[in-house]
C-alpha positions, 0 to 999 in steps of 0.5 A, a space after each residue: 577838563 584839565 585845562 580848567 583845573 589848571 587855570 583854576 589852580 593858578 588862580 587860586 595860587 596867585 590870589 593866595 600869594 597877593 593876599 600873603 604879599 599884602 599882608 606882610 606889606 601892611 604889617 611891616 608899615 605898621 611896624 615902621 609906623 609905630 617905630 616912627 611914633 616913638 621917635 616923634 614923641 622923643 623916645 626911643 623904640 625898643 622892638 621885639 619882632 620874629 621872623 618877617 615881622 609877623 610877631 611884633 611889639 614896640 615899647 617906647 622908652 
């Protein structure tokens, strides 16, 4: 019984870690895409972001 609980805990931890990693990766790529869109339109990106780019905004000047 203890092995089942331990195994379930590690599986849940791995899934949580994987989802968090994917969320960070996709959020960072969205930020890079927004910056690149400003540059493609011959504008300068003005970026405001928090830790790990979870909360960010881009304005093109």
